[in-house]
C-alpha positions in Angstrom: -15.8 -10.9 9.7 -14.2 -11.3 13.1 -11.2 -12.9 14.7 -11.4 -13.6 18.5 -14.4 -11.3 18.7 -12.6 -8.3 17.0 -13.5 -7.1 13.6 -11.0 -8.4 11.1 -10.6 -4.8 9.7 -9.2 -3.6 12.9 -6.4 -6.2 12.8 -5.6 -6.1 9.1 -5.5 -2.4 8.8 -2.4 -2.3 11.1 -0.6 -4.7 8.7 -1.5 -2.4 5.8 -0.4 0.9 7.4 3.0 -0.7 8.5 3.8 -2.9 5.5 2.8 -0.6 2.7 5.0 2.4 3.7 7.9 0.0 4.4 7.5 -1.5 1.0 7.3 1.9 -0.6 10.4 3.2 1.2 12.2 0.0 0.2 11.2 0.4 -3.4 12.5 4.0 -3.4 15.9 2.7 -2.0 16.2 -0.1 -4.6 15.2 2.4 -7.4 18.1 4.6 -6.3 20.8 2.0 -5.6 21.9 -0.9 -7.7 23.7 -2.4 -4.7 20.6 -2.3 -2.6 18.5 -3.6 -5.5 20.8 -6.6 -5.9 21.0 -7.3 -2.1 17.4 -6.4 -1.0 15.3 -6.4 -4.2 13.7 -9.8 -3.6 12.8 -8.9 0.0 11.3 -5.6 -1.1 9.2 -7.3 -3.8 8.0 -9.9 -1.3 7.1 -7.2 1.2 5.3 -5.2 -1.5 3.2 -8.2 -2.5 2.3 -9.0 1.2 1.5 -5.3 1.7 -0.8 -5.2 -1.3 -2.5 -8.3 0.0 -3.0 -6.6 3.4 -4.4 -3.5 1.8 -6.8 -5.6 -0.3 -7.9 -7.5 2.8 -8.3 -4.3 4.7 -10.6 -3.0 1.9 -12.7 -6.2 1.9 -13.0 -6.4 5.6 -13.7 -2.6 5.8 -16.6 -3.1 3.3 -17.9 -5.9 5.5 -17.6 -3.8 8.7 -19.2 -0.7 7.0 -22.0 -2.8 5.4 -21.0 -1.8 1.9 -19.2 0.9 0.0 -21.5 3.8 0.8 -19.4 6.7 2.0 -20.9 8.4 5.1 -20.3 12.0 6.3 -17.1 13.4 7.8 -14.0 11.4 8.3 -15.7 8.1 7.8 -16.7 9.2 4.3 -13.1 10.3 3.5 -11.8 7.0 4.9 -14.3 4.9 2.8 -13.7 6.9 -0.4 -9.9 6.7 -0.3 -10.0 3.2 1.1 -11.8 1.9 -2.0 -8.9 3.3 -4.1 -6.0 2.1 -1.9 -5.5 -1.4 -3.4 -4.7 0.1 -6.8 -1.5 1.9 -6.0 -0.6 -0.9 -3.6 -0.9 -3.4 -6.4 0.9 -1.1 -8.8 3.7 -0.9 -6.2 4.0 -4.7 -6.0 4.1 -5.1 -9.8 6.5 -2.2 -10.4 8.9 -3.3 -7.7 9.0 -6.7 -9.3 9.5 -5.1 -12.7 12.3 -3.0 -11.3 14.2 -6.0 -9.8 13.8 -7.9 -13.1 14.9 -4.9 -15.1 18.0 -4.6 -12.9 19.0 -8.1 -13.9 18.9 -7.3 -17.6 21.2 -5.2 -19.8 18.7 -2.6 -21.1 19.4 0.8 -19.4 16.2 2.4 -20.9 14.1 -0.4 -19.5 15.7 -0.1 -16.1 15.2 3.7 -16.0 11.5 3.3 -17.1 11.0 0.6 -14.4 12.6 2.8 -11.8 10.4 5.8 -12.7 7.2 3.7 -12.6 8.3 2.2 -9.2 9.0 5.6 -7.8 5.6 6.9 -8.9 3.9 3.9 -7.5 5.8 4.2 -4.2 4.9 7.8 -3.8 1.2 7.2 -4.6 1.1 4.3 -2.2 2.6 6.5 0.6 0.2 9.3 -0.1 -2.9 7.2 -0.2 -2.1 5.1 2.9 -1.4 8.3 4.9 -4.8 9.8 3.9 -6.7 6.6 4.5 -5.0 5.9 7.8 -5.5 9.4 9.0 -9.1 9.5 8.0 -9.8 6.2 9.7 -8.1 7.2 12.9 -10.0 10.5 12.9 -13.3 8.6 12.3 -12.6 6.4 15.3 -10.7 8.5 17.7 -11.0 12.1 16.5 -13.3 14.7 17.8 -13.4 16.8 14.6 -15.6 16.1 11.6 
């Protein structure tokens, strides 16, 4: 898969490593603040779904670039292994941020607290995995260590 002669993965991965952390940080903010949730909740949810799509497309294009899901040695192996898992917390972030915004519109405090906790866990997991995948990918391409 290429766009203007460049592998699609090279282009899409930048969207994933920018949008997913932004969506995760936005989710942490709307989980902590009712005012922010009311004002920016829809934007955060939209960003989370776009980020999840970018992460899924990065995985698909990465599999195409790598020729499959076989993890190689060194940083490339780390990148492939964690990259295969990355869409799951990204998808969970999108769904839990939506759940949080919907719960904020209701009257059930226990439901809101549960949704906020799930959203925070999804946000932290998304941040952690995108850092590991991104770092491993950068090391595989640009690094000199194995």
